[in-house]
N, C-alpha and C positions, 0 to 999 in steps of 0.2 A: 607638535606632532610632525613627523618628517613628511616630505612630499611623497616618498615611497609608500608610507603607511596610508596616506590619503588616497593614493592610487589603488591600493588593495581594498580600502573601504568602498571606493566607487565600483570596483570590479565585483565585489561581493554584493553590493546593492543591486547592480545590474543582474548578476547571476540569480540572486534570490527572486528578483522580479520575474525573470524568465521561467524559473522553476515554479513560481506561483501560477504563472499562466499555464504551464504544463499540468499542474494539479487541477486548475479550473477546467482545462480541456478534458482531463480524465473524469472529473465530476460530471461534465456534460455527457460523456460517453456512458457513464453509469446511469445517468438519468434516462438516456435513450434506451438502454437495455431494460431499465425499469419499465419504460413505456411498453416495450415489447412484451414483457412479462404480464403487464396489466391487460394488454389486448388478449393474450392467451387466456387469462383468468376470466375475462368477460365473454369468451366464446361460449355462448349459451348452449349450443348444440352439444359440445363436448361435456359441459358441466351436467347437463340433464341426464347423461348416460352414467354419471359417476355416483358412487354411494354417498350417503349423508356424511360420513366421516371425511370423505375426500372433499366434498363441498365445504365443510367446516374448515378443513386444512387450507383450502384455497382462499377462503375469506380471511383467515389469519394471515396468510401470505400476502394478500392484497393490502392489508393494513401496513405490513412491513414495507411493501413496495412504495406505498404512498409516503412513508416516513423517509425512505431513501431518496425518492424523487424530490421531496421538499427540501431536504438538507443532507446531501451526501457527505458522510464523514466516515472515517475508518471504522468507528463503532457501529453505525447503522449498516454499513456495507457488510461487516462481519456477521451481524444478525441475519441479514438477508441471505448471505451465502449459506450459513448454518441452516436456516429455514428451508432453503431450496434443497440442500442435501437431505434433510429430513423428509421433505415432500417426495423427493425421488425415491428414497428408501421405502416409503409407504405405498407409493404408486408407481410401480415399475413401468407401467404403460407410457408414462410421460418422460421416461429417462432420455430418449433420443432427442426430445425437444428441449428439455431443461438443462441437461448436462453441458451443452455448448455455451449456454448462457452463464452457467455457474463458472465455467472455465474462463470466459471472457471477463466476468466480474472479478475473479481472483487475479487475473492479469492486470486489470486496471488498478486494483488495490495494491498490488506489488509495485507498479510504476509510481503510484501516488506516494507510497511509503519511501521509496528510493529518492524521490524528489524532495520530500520533506527532510529526510535524513541528510541529503547533500547540503541543504541550506544550513543545518545545524553544524555539519563538519566544516563548512566554509567559515562560519562565524568562529568556531573553536580555533581554526587555523589562524585567522586574523589576530585573535587574542594571544595565541601562543607565539606568533611571529614577533610580537613586540619585544619579548624577553630573550629571543634567540640572538646569538652573535652570528657572524658570518661563517663560523666553523662550529656548529653545535656539536655537543658530545653525543655519543651513542645513547647514553642514558636519557638525554633530553628528547632525542628523536623517538625512543621507545616509549617514553611517557606520553608524548603527543599521540603516537599510534594507539596506545592503550586508551587514551581519551576518545579518539575517533571510534574505536571498537565499541565503546559504550553508547555511541550515538547512532548505531545501526540496529536494524531489526532482522536482517537476512544474512544467511551464511555467505551468499555471493558477494555482498558488500564487504564483509570482513575478509574474505579471500582476496579481494582487490587490495585492501589495505595491507594485508600480510605480504602480498606480492611486492610492495614498494617499501615496506618497513620490516626488516628482519627481526627475529627474536620475540615476536608476539605469540601468545598462547593460541593453540588450536581450539576449535569449538568441541564441546563434548556432545557426542551423538545423542539425539533425543528423537523418539518416535513421533511422527506427525501424521495427521490425517489429511492435511491440505496438500494441494499440488505444488505450490511454490514454497 
């Protein structure tokens, strides 16, 4: 293996380590927000004024909050966000309290996904770089760009790739209920 390739490997290892730290920081923020939600749920004065259906919904929500607090993952975070949306839709009176939390959780989830995807793209780049000459063809660059596109989850990520690699297909518009 060439010294240049070893340099890229070391750079990727460092970058992935930094991104993992960012993901861990994001997870800590999600856990903090989960704690805020938990405190809201435990507010007995507020709960005593709510209907039995609302109390049941809060108890189910509390179970999800505990799950996210114990192990924040993209899947548990999505469940919590969906449950919060459902709770807000059923209980309009808590909209002002819960919606900023939902938006913050969605933002944290977005950052986490971008960091995880960046690690995948860096690894794909290191692998692709091995077979490239100093003057890669347009087809080779497009193939790498297409591979990068498959490693993303957000339109904004793919837009950045398209900005640097021409000839990549545009996204097909899909209706979405989420903010990001």
